[in-house]
mmCIF file as Biopython writes it, N, C-alpha, C and O atoms, coordinates in Angstrom:
data_model
#
loop_
_atom_site.group_PDB
_atom_site.id
_atom_site.type_symbol
_atom_site.label_atom_id
_atom_site.label_alt_id
_atom_site.label_comp_id
_atom_site.label_asym_id
_atom_site.label_entity_id
_atom_site.label_seq_id
_atom_site.pdbx_PDB_ins_code
_atom_site.Cartn_x
_atom_site.Cartn_y
_atom_site.Cartn_z
_atom_site.occupancy
_atom_site.B_iso_or_equiv
_atom_site.auth_seq_id
_atom_site.auth_asym_id
_atom_site.pdbx_PDB_model_num
ATOM 1   N N  . MET A ? 1  ? 16.311  -2.476 18.382  1.0 0.0 1  A 1 
ATOM 2   C CA . MET A ? 1  ? 15.480  -2.649 17.204  1.0 0.0 1  A 1 
ATOM 3   C C  . MET A ? 1  ? 14.019  -2.661 17.658  1.0 0.0 1  A 1 
ATOM 4   O O  . MET A ? 1  ? 13.655  -3.397 18.575  1.0 0.0 1  A 1 
ATOM 5   N N  . LYS A ? 2  ? 13.187  -1.846 17.013  1.0 0.0 2  A 1 
ATOM 6   C CA . LYS A ? 2  ? 11.779  -1.759 17.351  1.0 0.0 2  A 1 
ATOM 7   C C  . LYS A ? 2  ? 10.970  -2.593 16.362  1.0 0.0 2  A 1 
ATOM 8   O O  . LYS A ? 2  ? 11.046  -2.372 15.154  1.0 0.0 2  A 1 
ATOM 9   N N  . LEU A ? 3  ? 10.208  -3.534 16.862  1.0 0.0 3  A 1 
ATOM 10  C CA . LEU A ? 3  ? 9.384   -4.394 16.011  1.0 0.0 3  A 1 
ATOM 11  C C  . LEU A ? 3  ? 7.940   -3.923 16.032  1.0 0.0 3  A 1 
ATOM 12  O O  . LEU A ? 3  ? 7.503   -3.283 16.989  1.0 0.0 3  A 1 
ATOM 13  N N  . ILE A ? 4  ? 7.200   -4.238 14.977  1.0 0.0 4  A 1 
ATOM 14  C CA . ILE A ? 4  ? 5.785   -3.901 14.909  1.0 0.0 4  A 1 
ATOM 15  C C  . ILE A ? 4  ? 5.039   -4.828 15.861  1.0 0.0 4  A 1 
ATOM 16  O O  . ILE A ? 4  ? 5.183   -6.048 15.769  1.0 0.0 4  A 1 
ATOM 17  N N  . PRO A ? 5  ? 4.237   -4.268 16.782  1.0 0.0 5  A 1 
ATOM 18  C CA . PRO A ? 5  ? 3.487   -5.117 17.708  1.0 0.0 5  A 1 
ATOM 19  C C  . PRO A ? 5  ? 2.518   -6.043 16.966  1.0 0.0 5  A 1 
ATOM 20  O O  . PRO A ? 5  ? 1.896   -5.652 15.979  1.0 0.0 5  A 1 
ATOM 21  N N  . LYS A ? 6  ? 2.408   -7.261 17.458  1.0 0.0 6  A 1 
ATOM 22  C CA . LYS A ? 6  ? 1.523   -8.260 16.843  1.0 0.0 6  A 1 
ATOM 23  C C  . LYS A ? 6  ? 0.089   -7.741 16.754  1.0 0.0 6  A 1 
ATOM 24  O O  . LYS A ? 6  ? -0.610  -8.026 15.782  1.0 0.0 6  A 1 
ATOM 25  N N  . ALA A ? 7  ? -0.351  -6.990 17.745  1.0 0.0 7  A 1 
ATOM 26  C CA . ALA A ? 7  ? -1.719  -6.456 17.738  1.0 0.0 7  A 1 
ATOM 27  C C  . ALA A ? 7  ? -1.958  -5.559 16.526  1.0 0.0 7  A 1 
ATOM 28  O O  . ALA A ? 7  ? -3.050  -5.556 15.958  1.0 0.0 7  A 1 
ATOM 29  N N  . ARG A ? 8  ? -0.941  -4.803 16.133  1.0 0.0 8  A 1 
ATOM 30  C CA . ARG A ? 8  ? -1.091  -3.917 14.966  1.0 0.0 8  A 1 
ATOM 31  C C  . ARG A ? 8  ? -1.218  -4.742 13.686  1.0 0.0 8  A 1 
ATOM 32  O O  . ARG A ? 8  ? -2.026  -4.421 12.815  1.0 0.0 8  A 1 
ATOM 33  N N  . ILE A ? 9  ? -0.433  -5.787 13.576  1.0 0.0 9  A 1 
ATOM 34  C CA . ILE A ? 9  ? -0.516  -6.676 12.409  1.0 0.0 9  A 1 
ATOM 35  C C  . ILE A ? 9  ? -1.873  -7.359 12.375  1.0 0.0 9  A 1 
ATOM 36  O O  . ILE A ? 9  ? -2.501  -7.441 11.319  1.0 0.0 9  A 1 
ATOM 37  N N  . ASP A ? 10 ? -2.336  -7.854 13.532  1.0 0.0 10 A 1 
ATOM 38  C CA . ASP A ? 10 ? -3.649  -8.511 13.608  1.0 0.0 10 A 1 
ATOM 39  C C  . ASP A ? 10 ? -4.767  -7.558 13.193  1.0 0.0 10 A 1 
ATOM 40  O O  . ASP A ? 10 ? -5.694  -7.955 12.488  1.0 0.0 10 A 1 
ATOM 41  N N  . LYS A ? 11 ? -4.679  -6.301 13.629  1.0 0.0 11 A 1 
ATOM 42  C CA . LYS A ? 11 ? -5.695  -5.306 13.279  1.0 0.0 11 A 1 
ATOM 43  C C  . LYS A ? 11 ? -5.717  -5.051 11.769  1.0 0.0 11 A 1 
ATOM 44  O O  . LYS A ? 11 ? -6.784  -4.895 11.176  1.0 0.0 11 A 1 
ATOM 45  N N  . THR A ? 12 ? -4.538  -5.011 11.159  1.0 0.0 12 A 1 
ATOM 46  C CA . THR A ? 12 ? -4.443  -4.801 9.718   1.0 0.0 12 A 1 
ATOM 47  C C  . THR A ? 12 ? -5.035  -5.981 8.955   1.0 0.0 12 A 1 
ATOM 48  O O  . THR A ? 12 ? -5.774  -5.793 7.989   1.0 0.0 12 A 1 
ATOM 49  N N  . VAL A ? 13 ? -4.712  -7.189 9.388   1.0 0.0 13 A 1 
ATOM 50  C CA . VAL A ? 13 ? -5.248  -8.399 8.736   1.0 0.0 13 A 1 
ATOM 51  C C  . VAL A ? 13 ? -6.770  -8.408 8.850   1.0 0.0 13 A 1 
ATOM 52  O O  . VAL A ? 13 ? -7.459  -8.724 7.880   1.0 0.0 13 A 1 
ATOM 53  N N  . MET A ? 14 ? -7.299  -8.067 10.018  1.0 0.0 14 A 1 
ATOM 54  C CA . MET A ? 14 ? -8.764  -8.038 10.201  1.0 0.0 14 A 1 
ATOM 55  C C  . MET A ? 14 ? -9.403  -7.022 9.264   1.0 0.0 14 A 1 
ATOM 56  O O  . MET A ? 14 ? -10.464 -7.284 8.698   1.0 0.0 14 A 1 
ATOM 57  N N  . PHE A ? 15 ? -8.764  -5.858 9.093   1.0 0.0 15 A 1 
ATOM 58  C CA . PHE A ? 15 ? -9.310  -4.848 8.191   1.0 0.0 15 A 1 
ATOM 59  C C  . PHE A ? 15 ? -9.349  -5.370 6.753   1.0 0.0 15 A 1 
ATOM 60  O O  . PHE A ? 15 ? -10.371 -5.252 6.076   1.0 0.0 15 A 1 
ATOM 61  N N  . VAL A ? 16 ? -8.243  -5.943 6.291   1.0 0.0 16 A 1 
ATOM 62  C CA . VAL A ? 16 ? -8.183  -6.449 4.915   1.0 0.0 16 A 1 
ATOM 63  C C  . VAL A ? 16 ? -9.236  -7.536 4.701   1.0 0.0 16 A 1 
ATOM 64  O O  . VAL A ? 16 ? -9.891  -7.570 3.659   1.0 0.0 16 A 1 
ATOM 65  N N  . GLN A ? 17 ? -9.398  -8.415 5.673   1.0 0.0 17 A 1 
ATOM 66  C CA . GLN A ? 17 ? -10.386 -9.492 5.552   1.0 0.0 17 A 1 
ATOM 67  C C  . GLN A ? 17 ? -11.817 -8.970 5.620   1.0 0.0 17 A 1 
ATOM 68  O O  . GLN A ? 17 ? -12.740 -9.664 5.195   1.0 0.0 17 A 1 
ATOM 69  N N  . SER A ? 18 ? -12.021 -7.766 6.143   1.0 0.0 18 A 1 
ATOM 70  C CA . SER A ? 18 ? -13.377 -7.218 6.259   1.0 0.0 18 A 1 
ATOM 71  C C  . SER A ? 18 ? -13.902 -6.635 4.953   1.0 0.0 18 A 1 
ATOM 72  O O  . SER A ? 18 ? -15.097 -6.364 4.832   1.0 0.0 18 A 1 
ATOM 73  N N  . VAL A ? 19 ? -13.017 -6.437 3.972   1.0 0.0 19 A 1 
ATOM 74  C CA . VAL A ? 19 ? -13.435 -5.863 2.686   1.0 0.0 19 A 1 
ATOM 75  C C  . VAL A ? 19 ? -14.059 -6.972 1.843   1.0 0.0 19 A 1 
ATOM 76  O O  . VAL A ? 19 ? -13.386 -7.943 1.495   1.0 0.0 19 A 1 
ATOM 77  N N  . PRO A ? 20 ? -15.348 -6.829 1.513   1.0 0.0 20 A 1 
ATOM 78  C CA . PRO A ? 20 ? -15.997 -7.853 0.690   1.0 0.0 20 A 1 
ATOM 79  C C  . PRO A ? 20 ? -15.380 -7.895 -0.714  1.0 0.0 20 A 1 
ATOM 80  O O  . PRO A ? 20 ? -15.105 -6.849 -1.300  1.0 0.0 20 A 1 
ATOM 81  N N  . PRO A ? 21 ? -15.164 -9.096 -1.250  1.0 0.0 21 A 1 
ATOM 82  C CA . PRO A ? 21 ? -14.552 -9.214 -2.587  1.0 0.0 21 A 1 
ATOM 83  C C  . PRO A ? 21 ? -15.281 -8.404 -3.660  1.0 0.0 21 A 1 
ATOM 84  O O  . PRO A ? 21 ? -14.646 -7.868 -4.568  1.0 0.0 21 A 1 
ATOM 85  N N  . HIS A ? 22 ? -16.616 -8.312 -3.560  1.0 0.0 22 A 1 
ATOM 86  C CA . HIS A ? 22 ? -17.344 -7.579 -4.612  1.0 0.0 22 A 1 
ATOM 87  C C  . HIS A ? 22 ? -17.034 -6.077 -4.598  1.0 0.0 22 A 1 
ATOM 88  O O  . HIS A ? 22 ? -17.300 -5.383 -5.579  1.0 0.0 22 A 1 
ATOM 89  N N  . ASP A ? 23 ? -16.469 -5.569 -3.480  1.0 0.0 23 A 1 
ATOM 90  C CA . ASP A ? 23 ? -16.092 -4.155 -3.433  1.0 0.0 23 A 1 
ATOM 91  C C  . ASP A ? 23 ? -14.861 -3.849 -4.287  1.0 0.0 23 A 1 
ATOM 92  O O  . ASP A ? 23 ? -14.661 -2.707 -4.701  1.0 0.0 23 A 1 
ATOM 93  N N  . ILE A ? 24 ? -14.044 -4.857 -4.548  1.0 0.0 24 A 1 
ATOM 94  C CA . ILE A ? 24 ? -12.839 -4.614 -5.339  1.0 0.0 24 A 1 
ATOM 95  C C  . ILE A ? 24 ? -12.845 -5.333 -6.683  1.0 0.0 24 A 1 
ATOM 96  O O  . ILE A ? 24 ? -11.989 -5.066 -7.526  1.0 0.0 24 A 1 
ATOM 97  N N  . ASP A ? 25 ? -13.797 -6.241 -6.897  1.0 0.0 25 A 1 
ATOM 98  C CA . ASP A ? 25 ? -13.894 -6.920 -8.191  1.0 0.0 25 A 1 
ATOM 99  C C  . ASP A ? 25 ? -14.114 -5.886 -9.295  1.0 0.0 25 A 1 
ATOM 100 O O  . ASP A ? 25 ? -14.996 -5.035 -9.187  1.0 0.0 25 A 1 
ATOM 101 N N  . GLY A ? 26 ? -13.326 -5.961 -10.333 1.0 0.0 26 A 1 
ATOM 102 C CA . GLY A ? 26 ? -13.465 -5.046 -11.456 1.0 0.0 26 A 1 
ATOM 103 C C  . GLY A ? 26 ? -12.806 -3.697 -11.238 1.0 0.0 26 A 1 
ATOM 104 O O  . GLY A ? 26 ? -12.934 -2.809 -12.080 1.0 0.0 26 A 1 
ATOM 105 N N  . SER A ? 27 ? -12.105 -3.523 -10.126 1.0 0.0 27 A 1 
ATOM 106 C CA . SER A ? 27 ? -11.515 -2.218 -9.841  1.0 0.0 27 A 1 
ATOM 107 C C  . SER A ? 27 ? -10.290 -1.911 -10.697 1.0 0.0 27 A 1 
ATOM 108 O O  . SER A ? 27 ? -9.776  -0.793 -10.662 1.0 0.0 27 A 1 
ATOM 109 N N  . GLU A ? 28 ? -9.818  -2.894 -11.467 1.0 0.0 28 A 1 
ATOM 110 C CA . GLU A ? 28 ? -8.663  -2.636 -12.325 1.0 0.0 28 A 1 
ATOM 111 C C  . GLU A ? 28 ? -8.979  -1.609 -13.403 1.0 0.0 28 A 1 
ATOM 112 O O  . GLU A ? 28 ? -8.065  -1.017 -13.977 1.0 0.0 28 A 1 
ATOM 113 N N  . GLY A ? 29 ? -10.255 -1.391 -13.687 1.0 0.0 29 A 1 
ATOM 114 C CA . GLY A ? 29 ? -10.642 -0.419 -14.699 1.0 0.0 29 A 1 
ATOM 115 C C  . GLY A ? 29 ? -11.150 0.900  -14.133 1.0 0.0 29 A 1 
ATOM 116 O O  . GLY A ? 29 ? -11.492 1.806  -14.894 1.0 0.0 29 A 1 
ATOM 117 N N  . ARG A ? 30 ? -11.203 1.020  -12.816 1.0 0.0 30 A 1 
ATOM 118 C CA . ARG A ? 30 ? -11.701 2.258  -12.198 1.0 0.0 30 A 1 
ATOM 119 C C  . ARG A ? 30 ? -10.743 3.417  -12.451 1.0 0.0 30 A 1 
ATOM 120 O O  . ARG A ? 30 ? -9.533  3.233  -12.581 1.0 0.0 30 A 1 
ATOM 121 N N  . ASP A ? 31 ? -11.322 4.618  -12.518 1.0 0.0 31 A 1 
ATOM 122 C CA . ASP A ? 31 ? -10.511 5.830  -12.620 1.0 0.0 31 A 1 
ATOM 123 C C  . ASP A ? 31 ? -10.083 6.248  -11.214 1.0 0.0 31 A 1 
ATOM 124 O O  . ASP A ? 31 ? -10.901 6.297  -10.295 1.0 0.0 31 A 1 
ATOM 125 N N  . ILE A ? 32 ? -8.801  6.546  -11.058 1.0 0.0 32 A 1 
ATOM 126 C CA . ILE A ? 32 ? -8.259  6.977  -9.770  1.0 0.0 32 A 1 
ATOM 127 C C  . ILE A ? 32 ? -7.524  8.280  -10.015 1.0 0.0 32 A 1 
ATOM 128 O O  . ILE A ? 32 ? -6.690  8.372  -10.915 1.0 0.0 32 A 1 
ATOM 129 N N  . THR A ? 33 ? -7.834  9.282  -9.215  1.0 0.0 33 A 1 
ATOM 130 C CA . THR A ? 33 ? -7.166  10.575 -9.319  1.0 0.0 33 A 1 
ATOM 131 C C  . THR A ? 33 ? -6.569  10.921 -7.961  1.0 0.0 33 A 1 
ATOM 132 O O  . THR A ? 33 ? -7.270  10.936 -6.949  1.0 0.0 33 A 1 
ATOM 133 N N  . LEU A ? 34 ? -5.279  11.195 -7.951  1.0 0.0 34 A 1 
ATOM 134 C CA . LEU A ? 34 ? -4.581  11.602 -6.738  1.0 0.0 34 A 1 
ATOM 135 C C  . LEU A ? 34 ? -4.203  13.066 -6.868  1.0 0.0 34 A 1 
ATOM 136 O O  . LEU A ? 34 ? -3.724  13.499 -7.916  1.0 0.0 34 A 1 
ATOM 137 N N  . THR A ? 35 ? -4.417  13.820 -5.816  1.0 0.0 35 A 1 
ATOM 138 C CA . THR A ? 35 ? -3.957  15.197 -5.774  1.0 0.0 35 A 1 
ATOM 139 C C  . THR A ? 35 ? -2.864  15.263 -4.726  1.0 0.0 35 A 1 
ATOM 140 O O  . THR A ? 35 ? -3.105  15.058 -3.536  1.0 0.0 35 A 1 
ATOM 141 N N  . LEU A ? 36 ? -1.659  15.552 -5.189  1.0 0.0 36 A 1 
ATOM 142 C CA . LEU A ? 36 ? -0.499  15.643 -4.314  1.0 0.0 36 A 1 
ATOM 143 C C  . LEU A ? 36 ? 0.012   17.076 -4.382  1.0 0.0 36 A 1 
ATOM 144 O O  . LEU A ? 36 ? 0.749   17.449 -5.295  1.0 0.0 36 A 1 
ATOM 145 N N  . GLY A ? 37 ? -0.393  17.862 -3.405  1.0 0.0 37 A 1 
ATOM 146 C CA . GLY A ? 37 ? -0.062  19.283 -3.446  1.0 0.0 37 A 1 
ATOM 147 C C  . GLY A ? 37 ? -0.766  19.930 -4.617  1.0 0.0 37 A 1 
ATOM 148 O O  . GLY A ? 37 ? -1.992  19.888 -4.723  1.0 0.0 37 A 1 
ATOM 149 N N  . GLU A ? 38 ? 0.021   20.532 -5.498  1.0 0.0 38 A 1 
ATOM 150 C CA . GLU A ? 38 ? -0.547  21.184 -6.684  1.0 0.0 38 A 1 
ATOM 151 C C  . GLU A ? 38 ? -0.620  20.252 -7.888  1.0 0.0 38 A 1 
ATOM 152 O O  . GLU A ? 38 ? -1.120  20.638 -8.945  1.0 0.0 38 A 1 
ATOM 153 N N  . HIS A ? 39 ? -0.129  19.042 -7.734  1.0 0.0 39 A 1 
ATOM 154 C CA . HIS A ? 39 ? -0.072  18.093 -8.843  1.0 0.0 39 A 1 
ATOM 155 C C  . HIS A ? 39 ? -1.223  17.093 -8.775  1.0 0.0 39 A 1 
ATOM 156 O O  . HIS A ? 39 ? -1.593  16.616 -7.702  1.0 0.0 39 A 1 
ATOM 157 N N  . THR A ? 40 ? -1.773  16.792 -9.934  1.0 0.0 40 A 1 
ATOM 158 C CA . THR A ? 40 ? -2.836  15.796 -10.034 1.0 0.0 40 A 1 
ATOM 159 C C  . THR A ? 40 ? -2.339  14.656 -10.909 1.0 0.0 40 A 1 
ATOM 160 O O  . THR A ? 40 ? -1.789  14.873 -11.988 1.0 0.0 40 A 1 
ATOM 161 N N  . MET A ? 41 ? -2.546  13.433 -10.418 1.0 0.0 41 A 1 
ATOM 162 C CA . MET A ? 41 ? -2.153  12.243 -11.172 1.0 0.0 41 A 1 
ATOM 163 C C  . MET A ? 41 ? -3.400  11.408 -11.392 1.0 0.0 41 A 1 
ATOM 164 O O  . MET A ? 41 ? -4.176  11.194 -10.461 1.0 0.0 41 A 1 
ATOM 165 N N  . SER A ? 42 ? -3.601  10.933 -12.617 1.0 0.0 42 A 1 
ATOM 166 C CA . SER A ? 42 ? -4.754  10.103 -12.939 1.0 0.0 42 A 1 
ATOM 167 C C  . SER A ? 42 ? -4.282  8.740  -13.429 1.0 0.0 42 A 1 
ATOM 168 O O  . SER A ? 42 ? -3.328  8.640  -14.201 1.0 0.0 42 A 1 
ATOM 169 N N  . PHE A ? 43 ? -4.955  7.708  -12.977 1.0 0.0 43 A 1 
ATOM 170 C CA . PHE A ? 43 ? -4.624  6.331  -13.332 1.0 0.0 43 A 1 
ATOM 171 C C  . PHE A ? 43 ? -5.907  5.548  -13.543 1.0 0.0 43 A 1 
ATOM 172 O O  . PHE A ? 43 ? -6.979  5.960  -13.100 1.0 0.0 43 A 1 
ATOM 173 N N  . LYS A ? 44 ? -5.790  4.427  -14.217 1.0 0.0 44 A 1 
ATOM 174 C CA . LYS A ? 44 ? -6.785  3.362  -14.148 1.0 0.0 44 A 1 
ATOM 175 C C  . LYS A ? 44 ? -6.328  2.479  -13.000 1.0 0.0 44 A 1 
ATOM 176 O O  . LYS A ? 44 ? -5.172  2.569  -12.587 1.0 0.0 44 A 1 
ATOM 177 N N  . GLY A ? 45 ? -7.198  1.632  -12.473 1.0 0.0 45 A 1 
ATOM 178 C CA . GLY A ? 45 ? -6.901  0.832  -11.299 1.0 0.0 45 A 1 
ATOM 179 C C  . GLY A ? 45 ? -5.664  -0.038 -11.391 1.0 0.0 45 A 1 
ATOM 180 O O  . GLY A ? 45 ? -4.820  -0.006 -10.494 1.0 0.0 45 A 1 
ATOM 181 N N  . GLN A ? 46 ? -5.537  -0.822 -12.469 1.0 0.0 46 A 1 
ATOM 182 C CA . GLN A ? 46 ? -4.397  -1.737 -12.568 1.0 0.0 46 A 1 
ATOM 183 C C  . GLN A ? 46 ? -3.064  -0.994 -12.709 1.0 0.0 46 A 1 
ATOM 184 O O  . GLN A ? 46 ? -2.120  -1.325 -11.991 1.0 0.0 46 A 1 
ATOM 185 N N  . PRO A ? 47 ? -2.944  -0.011 -13.597 1.0 0.0 47 A 1 
ATOM 186 C CA . PRO A ? 47 ? -1.680  0.731  -13.646 1.0 0.0 47 A 1 
ATOM 187 C C  . PRO A ? 47 ? -1.362  1.448  -12.330 1.0 0.0 47 A 1 
ATOM 188 O O  . PRO A ? 47 ? -0.195  1.573  -11.960 1.0 0.0 47 A 1 
ATOM 189 N N  . TYR A ? 48 ? -2.379  1.910  -11.635 1.0 0.0 48 A 1 
ATOM 190 C CA . TYR A ? 48 ? -2.155  2.542  -10.325 1.0 0.0 48 A 1 
ATOM 191 C C  . TYR A ? 48 ? -1.505  1.547  -9.365  1.0 0.0 48 A 1 
ATOM 192 O O  . TYR A ? 48 ? -0.539  1.881  -8.679  1.0 0.0 48 A 1 
ATOM 193 N N  . LEU A ? 49 ? -2.032  0.335  -9.319  1.0 0.0 49 A 1 
ATOM 194 C CA . LEU A ? 49 ? -1.468  -0.694 -8.448  1.0 0.0 49 A 1 
ATOM 195 C C  . LEU A ? 49 ? -0.050  -1.065 -8.866  1.0 0.0 49 A 1 
ATOM 196 O O  . LEU A ? 49 ? 0.862   -1.081 -8.040  1.0 0.0 49 A 1 
ATOM 197 N N  . VAL A ? 50 ? 0.132   -1.364 -10.151 1.0 0.0 50 A 1 
ATOM 198 C CA . VAL A ? 50 ? 1.404   -1.891 -10.636 1.0 0.0 50 A 1 
ATOM 199 C C  . VAL A ? 50 ? 2.503   -0.822 -10.686 1.0 0.0 50 A 1 
ATOM 200 O O  . VAL A ? 50 ? 3.654   -1.114 -10.363 1.0 0.0 50 A 1 
ATOM 201 N N  . HIS A ? 51 ? 2.169   0.398  -11.081 1.0 0.0 51 A 1 
ATOM 202 C CA . HIS A ? 51 ? 3.193   1.414  -11.319 1.0 0.0 51 A 1 
ATOM 203 C C  . HIS A ? 51 ? 3.306   2.469  -10.225 1.0 0.0 51 A 1 
ATOM 204 O O  . HIS A ? 51 ? 4.242   3.268  -10.248 1.0 0.0 51 A 1 
ATOM 205 N N  . PHE A ? 52 ? 2.379   2.495  -9.268  1.0 0.0 52 A 1 
ATOM 206 C CA . PHE A ? 52 ? 2.454   3.498  -8.208  1.0 0.0 52 A 1 
ATOM 207 C C  . PHE A ? 52 ? 2.460   2.856  -6.825  1.0 0.0 52 A 1 
ATOM 208 O O  . PHE A ? 52 ? 3.373   3.092  -6.034  1.0 0.0 52 A 1 
ATOM 209 N N  . VAL A ? 53 ? 1.448   2.046  -6.530  1.0 0.0 53 A 1 
ATOM 210 C CA . VAL A ? 53 ? 1.325   1.471  -5.188  1.0 0.0 53 A 1 
ATOM 211 C C  . VAL A ? 53 ? 2.446   0.481  -4.888  1.0 0.0 53 A 1 
ATOM 212 O O  . VAL A ? 53 ? 3.149   0.632  -3.889  1.0 0.0 53 A 1 
ATOM 213 N N  . LEU A ? 54 ? 2.622   -0.526 -5.735  1.0 0.0 54 A 1 
ATOM 214 C CA . LEU A ? 54 ? 3.626   -1.561 -5.447  1.0 0.0 54 A 1 
ATOM 215 C C  . LEU A ? 54 ? 5.050   -1.006 -5.389  1.0 0.0 54 A 1 
ATOM 216 O O  . LEU A ? 54 ? 5.787   -1.370 -4.473  1.0 0.0 54 A 1 
ATOM 217 N N  . PRO A ? 55 ? 5.475   -0.147 -6.313  1.0 0.0 55 A 1 
ATOM 218 C CA . PRO A ? 55 ? 6.830   0.404  -6.161  1.0 0.0 55 A 1 
ATOM 219 C C  . PRO A ? 55 ? 7.008   1.181  -4.855  1.0 0.0 55 A 1 
ATOM 220 O O  . PRO A ? 55 ? 8.057   1.082  -4.218  1.0 0.0 55 A 1 
ATOM 221 N N  . ASN A ? 56 ? 6.005   1.946  -4.454  1.0 0.0 56 A 1 
ATOM 222 C CA . ASN A ? 56 ? 6.094   2.676  -3.185  1.0 0.0 56 A 1 
ATOM 223 C C  . ASN A ? 56 ? 6.123   1.719  -1.999  1.0 0.0 56 A 1 
ATOM 224 O O  . ASN A ? 56 ? 6.876   1.922  -1.047  1.0 0.0 56 A 1 
ATOM 225 N N  . PHE A ? 57 ? 5.308   0.686  -2.063  1.0 0.0 57 A 1 
ATOM 226 C CA . PHE A ? 57 ? 5.283   -0.318 -0.999  1.0 0.0 57 A 1 
ATOM 227 C C  . PHE A ? 57 ? 6.649   -0.977 -0.856  1.0 0.0 57 A 1 
ATOM 228 O O  . PHE A ? 57 ? 7.197   -1.053 0.244   1.0 0.0 57 A 1 
ATOM 229 N N  . TYR A ? 58 ? 7.198   -1.455 -1.972  1.0 0.0 58 A 1 
ATOM 230 C CA . TYR A ? 58 ? 8.500   -2.131 -1.922  1.0 0.0 58 A 1 
ATOM 231 C C  . TYR A ? 58 ? 9.614   -1.178 -1.490  1.0 0.0 58 A 1 
ATOM 232 O O  . TYR A ? 58 ? 10.518  -1.578 -0.758  1.0 0.0 58 A 1 
ATOM 233 N N  . PHE A ? 59 ? 9.558   0.066  -1.931  1.0 0.0 59 A 1 
ATOM 234 C CA . PHE A ? 59 ? 10.558  1.047  -1.512  1.0 0.0 59 A 1 
ATOM 235 C C  . PHE A ? 59 ? 10.556  1.192  0.002   1.0 0.0 59 A 1 
ATOM 236 O O  . PHE A ? 59 ? 11.608  1.167  0.640   1.0 0.0 59 A 1 
ATOM 237 N N  . HIS A ? 60 ? 9.363   1.343  0.570   1.0 0.0 60 A 1 
ATOM 238 C CA . HIS A ? 60 ? 9.295   1.539  2.014   1.0 0.0 60 A 1 
ATOM 239 C C  . HIS A ? 60 ? 9.666   0.271  2.775   1.0 0.0 60 A 1 
ATOM 240 O O  . HIS A ? 60 ? 10.245  0.352  3.858   1.0 0.0 60 A 1 
ATOM 241 N N  . CYS A ? 61 ? 9.347   -0.880 2.233   1.0 0.0 61 A 1 
ATOM 242 C CA . CYS A ? 61 ? 9.760   -2.138 2.883   1.0 0.0 61 A 1 
ATOM 243 C C  . CYS A ? 61 ? 11.272  -2.271 2.886   1.0 0.0 61 A 1 
ATOM 244 O O  . CYS A ? 61 ? 11.862  -2.607 3.913   1.0 0.0 61 A 1 
ATOM 245 N N  . THR A ? 62 ? 11.901  -2.013 1.758   1.0 0.0 62 A 1 
ATOM 246 C CA . THR A ? 62 ? 13.354  -2.176 1.704   1.0 0.0 62 A 1 
ATOM 247 C C  . THR A ? 62 ? 14.062  -1.097 2.513   1.0 0.0 62 A 1 
ATOM 248 O O  . THR A ? 62 ? 15.099  -1.364 3.121   1.0 0.0 62 A 1 
ATOM 249 N N  . THR A ? 63 ? 13.519  0.111  2.530   1.0 0.0 63 A 1 
ATOM 250 C CA . THR A ? 63 ? 14.113  1.174  3.334   1.0 0.0 63 A 1 
ATOM 251 C C  . THR A ? 63 ? 14.023  0.823  4.807   1.0 0.0 63 A 1 
ATOM 252 O O  . THR A ? 63 ? 14.994  0.980  5.547   1.0 0.0 63 A 1 
ATOM 253 N N  . ALA A ? 64 ? 12.856  0.347  5.238   1.0 0.0 64 A 1 
ATOM 254 C CA . ALA A ? 64 ? 12.692  -0.047 6.638   1.0 0.0 64 A 1 
ATOM 255 C C  . ALA A ? 64 ? 13.624  -1.204 6.968   1.0 0.0 64 A 1 
ATOM 256 O O  . ALA A ? 64 ? 14.217  -1.232 8.047   1.0 0.0 64 A 1 
ATOM 257 N N  . TYR A ? 65 ? 13.761  -2.160 6.052   1.0 0.0 65 A 1 
ATOM 258 C CA . TYR A ? 65 ? 14.647  -3.307 6.267   1.0 0.0 65 A 1 
ATOM 259 C C  . TYR A ? 65 ? 16.093  -2.822 6.423   1.0 0.0 65 A 1 
ATOM 260 O O  . TYR A ? 65 ? 16.808  -3.267 7.320   1.0 0.0 65 A 1 
ATOM 261 N N  . ASP A ? 66 ? 16.518  -1.907 5.542   1.0 0.0 66 A 1 
ATOM 262 C CA . ASP A ? 66 ? 17.884  -1.379 5.623   1.0 0.0 66 A 1 
ATOM 263 C C  . ASP A ? 66 ? 18.124  -0.651 6.936   1.0 0.0 66 A 1 
ATOM 264 O O  . ASP A ? 66 ? 19.204  -0.752 7.517   1.0 0.0 66 A 1 
ATOM 265 N N  . ILE A ? 67 ? 17.123  0.079  7.403   1.0 0.0 67 A 1 
ATOM 266 C CA . ILE A ? 67 ? 17.252  0.802  8.672   1.0 0.0 67 A 1 
ATOM 267 C C  . ILE A ? 67 ? 17.362  -0.187 9.821   1.0 0.0 67 A 1 
ATOM 268 O O  . ILE A ? 67 ? 18.199  -0.022 10.708  1.0 0.0 67 A 1 
ATOM 269 N N  . VAL A ? 68 ? 16.516  -1.219 9.808   1.0 0.0 68 A 1 
ATOM 270 C CA . VAL A ? 68 ? 16.540  -2.216 10.889  1.0 0.0 68 A 1 
ATOM 271 C C  . VAL A ? 68 ? 17.860  -2.971 10.882  1.0 0.0 68 A 1 
ATOM 272 O O  . VAL A ? 68 ? 18.486  -3.134 11.929  1.0 0.0 68 A 1 
ATOM 273 N N  . ILE A ? 69 ? 18.291  -3.434 9.712   1.0 0.0 69 A 1 
ATOM 274 C CA . ILE A ? 69 ? 19.543  -4.191 9.612   1.0 0.0 69 A 1 
ATOM 275 C C  . ILE A ? 69 ? 20.734  -3.305 10.007  1.0 0.0 69 A 1 
ATOM 276 O O  . ILE A ? 69 ? 21.668  -3.768 10.662  1.0 0.0 69 A 1 
ATOM 277 N N  . GLY A ? 70 ? 20.690  -2.040 9.607   1.0 0.0 70 A 1 
ATOM 278 C CA . GLY A ? 70 ? 21.764  -1.117 9.964   1.0 0.0 70 A 1 
ATOM 279 C C  . GLY A ? 70 ? 21.829  -0.840 11.454  1.0 0.0 70 A 1 
ATOM 280 O O  . GLY A ? 70 ? 22.882  -0.480 11.980  1.0 0.0 70 A 1 
ATOM 281 N N  . ALA A ? 71 ? 20.694  -1.010 12.138  1.0 0.0 71 A 1 
ATOM 282 C CA . ALA A ? 71 ? 20.636  -0.740 13.585  1.0 0.0 71 A 1 
ATOM 283 C C  . ALA A ? 71 ? 21.137  -1.921 14.405  1.0 0.0 71 A 1 
ATOM 284 O O  . ALA A ? 71 ? 21.361  -1.788 15.608  1.0 0.0 71 A 1 
ATOM 285 N N  . ILE A ? 72 ? 21.314  -3.071 13.768  1.0 0.0 72 A 1 
ATOM 286 C CA . ILE A ? 72 ? 21.740  -4.259 14.514  1.0 0.0 72 A 1 
ATOM 287 C C  . ILE A ? 72 ? 23.238  -4.244 14.730  1.0 0.0 72 A 1 
ATOM 288 O O  . ILE A ? 72 ? 23.784  -5.164 15.339  1.0 0.0 72 A 1 
#
């Protein structure tokens, strides 16, 4: 079983903590446009987080968990 090195987690935490709160305050109303190949998807900030980012995040977490557990 391959684990994520602590240094990688620490680097990610440092990056997240480096973003000033005022850079994301009010971003729930921002326009976000993704171009995926020939397809374009447009969202406001909050629906993008709730309906696109979080489901993808959880999918990849559970898939990785299933792979790790299956490897044990």
